[in-house]
C-alpha positions as a Python dict, from the first residue, in 0.01 Angstrom:
ca = {
    (1, 'X'): (0, 0, 0),
    (2, 'X'): (-29, -333, 37),
    (3, 'X'): (-364, -566, 3),
    (4, 'X'): (-237, -833, 253),
    (5, 'X'): (-311, -1058, -7),
    (6, 'X'): (-193, -1340, 164),
    (7, 'X'): (-411, -1265, 477),
    (8, 'X'): (-731, -1241, 244),
    (9, 'X'): (-645, -1582, 64),
    (10, 'X'): (-588, -1754, 433),
    (11, 'X'): (-936, -1562, 562),
    (12, 'X'): (-1171, -1711, 270),
    (13, 'X'): (-1184, -2025, 457),
    (14, 'X'): (-1221, -1937, 820),
    (15, 'X'): (-1545, -1992, 1061),
    (16, 'X'): (-1758, -1661, 983),
    (17, 'X'): (-1666, -1596, 662),
    (18, 'X'): (-1910, -1574, 389),
    (19, 'X'): (-1865, -1922, 226),
    (20, 'X'): (-1582, -2155, 164),
    (21, 'X'): (-1400, -2182, -172),
    (22, 'X'): (-1241, -2397, -384),
    (23, 'X'): (-843, -2403, -434),
    (24, 'X'): (-920, -2294, -815),
    (25, 'X'): (-1137, -1998, -678),
    (26, 'X'): (-836, -1909, -445),
    (27, 'X'): (-574, -1879, -731),
    (28, 'X'): (-816, -1666, -918),
    (29, 'X'): (-874, -1463, -637),
    (30, 'X'): (-514, -1407, -575),
    (31, 'X'): (-455, -1319, -954),
    (32, 'X'): (-696, -1053, -944),
    (33, 'X'): (-575, -878, -644),
    (34, 'X'): (-227, -896, -747),
    (35, 'X'): (-327, -682, -1091),
    (36, 'X'): (-567, -489, -859),
    (37, 'X'): (-251, -413, -653),
    (38, 'X'): (-49, -338, -953),
    (39, 'X'): (-337, -86, -1106),
    (40, 'X'): (-337, 92, -713),
    (41, 'X'): (46, 181, -754),
    (42, 'X'): (52, 271, -357),
    (43, 'X'): (-294, 423, -356),
    (44, 'X'): (-557, 344, -56),
    (45, 'X'): (-785, 48, -215),
    (46, 'X'): (-1167, 170, -208),
    (47, 'X'): (-1485, 46, -423),
    (48, 'X'): (-1434, 358, -669),
    (49, 'X'): (-1117, 250, -747),
    (50, 'X'): (-1208, -82, -787),
    (51, 'X'): (-1467, 40, -1033),
    (52, 'X'): (-1236, 218, -1218),
    (53, 'X'): (-1016, -106, -1257),
    (54, 'X'): (-1329, -251, -1387),
    (55, 'X'): (-1421, -31, -1651),
    (56, 'X'): (-1047, 10, -1724),
    (57, 'X'): (-1061, -329, -1839),
    (58, 'X'): (-1318, -326, -2051),
    (59, 'X'): (-1187, -15, -2232),
    (60, 'X'): (-911, -229, -2293),
    (61, 'X'): (-1104, -504, -2468),
    (62, 'X'): (-1106, -756, -2209),
    (63, 'X'): (-1379, -1004, -2247),
    (64, 'X'): (-1691, -908, -1987),
    (65, 'X'): (-1718, -1280, -1821),
    (66, 'X'): (-1317, -1244, -1755),
    (67, 'X'): (-1393, -885, -1603),
    (68, 'X'): (-1670, -978, -1404),
    (69, 'X'): (-1490, -1296, -1245),
    (70, 'X'): (-1255, -1025, -1139),
    (71, 'X'): (-1501, -806, -986),
    (72, 'X'): (-1675, -1119, -777),
    (73, 'X'): (-1347, -1144, -627),
    (74, 'X'): (-1316, -744, -570),
    (75, 'X'): (-1655, -756, -399),
    (76, 'X'): (-1570, -1073, -151),
    (77, 'X'): (-1221, -870, -94),
    (78, 'X'): (-1427, -559, 17),
    (79, 'X'): (-1716, -723, 183),
    (80, 'X'): (-1574, -1038, 355),
    (81, 'X'): (-1203, -929, 415),
    (82, 'X'): (-1266, -510, 506),
    (83, 'X'): (-1596, -574, 641),
    (84, 'X'): (-1750, -292, 380),
    (85, 'X'): (-2113, -480, 354),
    (86, 'X'): (-2273, -224, 154),
    (87, 'X'): (-2042, -157, -118),
    (88, 'X'): (-2171, -154, -462),
    (89, 'X'): (-1930, -260, -773),
    (90, 'X'): (-2116, -282, -1103),
    (91, 'X'): (-2010, -556, -1321),
    (92, 'X'): (-2075, -625, -1713),
    (93, 'X'): (-2273, -894, -1811),
    (94, 'X'): (-2100, -1214, -2018),
    (95, 'X'): (-2240, -1040, -2349),
    (96, 'X'): (-2000, -862, -2582),
    (97, 'X'): (-1972, -468, -2448),
    (98, 'X'): (-1961, -348, -2859),
    (99, 'X'): (-2086, 8, -2832),
    (100, 'X'): (-2163, 116, -2481),
    (101, 'X'): (-2499, 168, -2332),
    (102, 'X'): (-2602, 550, -2349),
    (103, 'X'): (-2874, 756, -2292),
    (104, 'X'): (-3066, 904, -2555),
    (105, 'X'): (-3197, 1296, -2536),
    (106, 'X'): (-3573, 1166, -2441),
    (107, 'X'): (-3407, 957, -2174),
    (108, 'X'): (-3222, 1252, -2035),
    (109, 'X'): (-3497, 1482, -2008),
    (110, 'X'): (-3715, 1183, -1830),
    (111, 'X'): (-3436, 1176, -1570),
    (112, 'X'): (-3457, 1567, -1545),
    (113, 'X'): (-3827, 1535, -1524),
    (114, 'X'): (-3785, 1292, -1242),
    (115, 'X'): (-3546, 1547, -1061),
    (116, 'X'): (-3678, 1617, -694),
    (117, 'X'): (-3412, 1896, -637),
    (118, 'X'): (-3181, 2190, -789),
    (119, 'X'): (-2893, 1935, -702),
    (120, 'X'): (-3015, 1624, -856),
    (121, 'X'): (-3085, 1851, -1192),
    (122, 'X'): (-2734, 1985, -1191),
    (123, 'X'): (-2572, 1630, -1129),
    (124, 'X'): (-2797, 1482, -1435),
    (125, 'X'): (-2713, 1798, -1672),
    (126, 'X'): (-2352, 1818, -1594),
    (127, 'X'): (-2228, 1434, -1555),
    (128, 'X'): (-2430, 1419, -1918),
    (129, 'X'): (-2282, 1714, -2093),
    (130, 'X'): (-1949, 1680, -1961),
    (131, 'X'): (-1846, 1305, -1922),
    (132, 'X'): (-1700, 1363, -1602),
    (133, 'X'): (-1640, 1061, -1371),
    (134, 'X'): (-1778, 1067, -1017),
    (135, 'X'): (-1459, 1109, -858),
    (136, 'X'): (-1371, 1401, -1078),
    (137, 'X'): (-1706, 1584, -1032),
    (138, 'X'): (-1653, 1535, -662),
    (139, 'X'): (-1336, 1744, -631),
    (140, 'X'): (-1474, 2050, -861),
    (141, 'X'): (-1461, 2389, -657),
    (142, 'X'): (-1549, 2711, -729),
    (143, 'X'): (-1186, 2832, -819),
    (144, 'X'): (-1243, 2545, -1135),
    (145, 'X'): (-1551, 2714, -1321),
    (146, 'X'): (-1553, 2960, -1576),
    (147, 'X'): (-1873, 3109, -1554),
    (148, 'X'): (-1791, 3348, -1872),
    (149, 'X'): (-1605, 3137, -2115),
    (150, 'X'): (-1794, 2824, -2046),
    (151, 'X'): (-1552, 2605, -1900),
    (152, 'X'): (-1467, 2395, -1594),
    (153, 'X'): (-1136, 2226, -1475),
    (154, 'X'): (-1114, 1842, -1532),
    (155, 'X'): (-867, 1694, -1264),
    (156, 'X'): (-803, 1370, -1401),
    (157, 'X'): (-626, 1174, -1110),
    (158, 'X'): (-678, 877, -1334),
    (159, 'X'): (-522, 963, -1653),
    (160, 'X'): (-322, 1269, -1522),
    (161, 'X'): (-463, 1473, -1840),
    (162, 'X'): (-584, 1747, -1646),
    (163, 'X'): (-700, 2054, -1816),
    (164, 'X'): (-1028, 2286, -1898),
    (165, 'X'): (-1318, 2139, -2075),
    (166, 'X'): (-1615, 2321, -2233),
    (167, 'X'): (-1915, 2330, -2023),
    (168, 'X'): (-2259, 2437, -2208),
    (169, 'X'): (-2481, 2709, -2053),
    (170, 'X'): (-2740, 2479, -1957),
    (171, 'X'): (-2531, 2316, -1749),
    (172, 'X'): (-2410, 2615, -1580),
    (173, 'X'): (-2763, 2755, -1526),
    (174, 'X'): (-2841, 2414, -1354),
    (175, 'X'): (-2480, 2466, -1137),
    (176, 'X'): (-2590, 2823, -1054),
    (177, 'X'): (-2958, 2726, -952),
    (178, 'X'): (-2828, 2438, -749),
    (179, 'X'): (-2531, 2673, -561),
    (180, 'X'): (-2841, 2912, -487),
    (181, 'X'): (-3062, 2651, -332),
    (182, 'X'): (-2770, 2502, -155),
    (183, 'X'): (-2701, 2851, 54),
    (184, 'X'): (-2382, 2721, 212),
    (185, 'X'): (-2023, 2843, 146),
    (186, 'X'): (-1860, 2492, 136),
    (187, 'X'): (-1569, 2568, -117),
    (188, 'X'): (-1629, 2240, -291),
    (189, 'X'): (-1924, 2242, -564),
    (190, 'X'): (-2067, 1882, -436),
    (191, 'X'): (-1949, 1801, -97),
    (192, 'X'): (-2077, 1489, -85),
    (193, 'X'): (-1921, 1124, -89),
    (194, 'X'): (-1912, 866, -362),
    (195, 'X'): (-2169, 654, -211),
    (196, 'X'): (-2383, 949, -163),
    (197, 'X'): (-2384, 1003, -559),
    (198, 'X'): (-2437, 573, -595),
    (199, 'X'): (-2726, 578, -393),
    (200, 'X'): (-2870, 890, -522),
    (201, 'X'): (-2833, 731, -898),
    (202, 'X'): (-3008, 435, -790),
    (203, 'X'): (-3289, 610, -645),
    (204, 'X'): (-3339, 852, -951),
    (205, 'X'): (-3299, 541, -1185),
    (206, 'X'): (-3617, 373, -1011),
    (207, 'X'): (-3810, 697, -1024),
    (208, 'X'): (-3730, 727, -1358),
    (209, 'X'): (-3846, 376, -1441),
    (210, 'X'): (-3513, 277, -1587),
    (211, 'X'): (-3468, -20, -1310),
    (212, 'X'): (-3103, -58, -1204),
    (213, 'X'): (-2954, 57, -1550),
    (214, 'X'): (-2827, 398, -1431),
    (215, 'X'): (-2478, 417, -1306),
    (216, 'X'): (-2181, 706, -1321),
    (217, 'X'): (-2032, 540, -1642),
    (218, 'X'): (-2389, 570, -1836),
    (219, 'X'): (-2333, 947, -1847),
    (220, 'X'): (-1988, 936, -1951),
    (221, 'X'): (-2064, 693, -2219),
    (222, 'X'): (-2379, 950, -2284),
    (223, 'X'): (-2149, 1249, -2284),
    (224, 'X'): (-1912, 1063, -2597),
    (225, 'X'): (-2235, 906, -2778),
    (226, 'X'): (-2425, 1187, -2842),
    (227, 'X'): (-2129, 1418, -2962),
    (228, 'X'): (-2031, 1131, -3196),
    (229, 'X'): (-2385, 1092, -3365),
    (230, 'X'): (-2348, 1480, -3366),
    (231, 'X'): (-2054, 1429, -3595),
    (232, 'X'): (-1774, 1533, -3367),
    (233, 'X'): (-1419, 1389, -3409),
    (234, 'X'): (-1304, 1087, -3184),
    (235, 'X'): (-968, 1309, -3089),
    (236, 'X'): (-1210, 1571, -2963),
    (237, 'X'): (-1390, 1305, -2787),
    (238, 'X'): (-1112, 1159, -2609),
    (239, 'X'): (-989, 1511, -2498),
    (240, 'X'): (-1358, 1593, -2323),
    (241, 'X'): (-1291, 1210, -2164),
    (242, 'X'): (-934, 1241, -2069),
    (243, 'X'): (-835, 933, -2260),
    (244, 'X'): (-466, 875, -2261),
    (245, 'X'): (-519, 668, -2593),
    (246, 'X'): (-737, 723, -2882),
    (247, 'X'): (-807, 332, -2918),
    (248, 'X'): (-1027, 359, -2584),
    (249, 'X'): (-1195, 608, -2781),
    (250, 'X'): (-1314, 428, -3060),
    (251, 'X'): (-1561, 198, -2935),
    (252, 'X'): (-1806, 482, -3027),
    (253, 'X'): (-1644, 484, -3353),
    (254, 'X'): (-1925, 270, -3523),
    (255, 'X'): (-2208, 522, -3405),
    (256, 'X'): (-2389, 694, -3702),
    (257, 'X'): (-2331, 1037, -3757),
    (258, 'X'): (-2642, 1243, -3791),
    (259, 'X'): (-2437, 1531, -3899),
    (260, 'X'): (-2258, 1341, -4165),
    (261, 'X'): (-2654, 1218, -4302),
    (262, 'X'): (-2732, 1583, -4328),
    (263, 'X'): (-2467, 1674, -4514),
    (264, 'X'): (-2443, 1397, -4791),
    (265, 'X'): (-2795, 1395, -4954),
    (266, 'X'): (-2947, 1128, -5164),
    (267, 'X'): (-2862, 1151, -5544),
    (268, 'X'): (-3202, 978, -5646),
}
């Protein structure tokens, strides 16, 4: 699908738009949308896909300041041109990303303590455990859960690396309690819209005293980081997250392995 880039650029300085922009800014916006259109590869533009593209740029090592400028252009495109005023596209700070931010075990427990429904408990537990993207979580059905062996099927539209990934017994128990509490027969496990989850994350983050820190990729980073700290190999973590290239997973390589520390005893 075409983003109608020319029309968007002309729209920027029309009466009633958010604010006029310079010619240089127009060139930057055009470049951003052309790159985003190649990423979409014919798909319908959505804020969710915009967020995935932003994260992909960071994973590939692009400078946070550069990625943030792309994000500002996309925010303008969705809010001013497509009239989606309440969009949420999280942007990186201008600092070097280094090791991604992740939740410690006590912070996960703090979130669980502030969950108000079995649905919230299930979401926190499953996202932290499996590292699923929100888009992957929302397409899960009853057929995607192997209750006996402890696996769920990850539908990887982004990387096409679909397959069964492990899920903990704690996550399965939380899922079972949520489904019993929900009481409906909807085939989808989480029959919500993407922004329902975004709004829930913002509210939970506030209740837990974490400000605006909580976002979907924080859970994804958490699943990877805690496994690396526990001593798991990068290749296994890459398989869990569905990364096409191991280079994407290497950002967690510098995390110190607690398991390694326990195996190598001091000699003095």
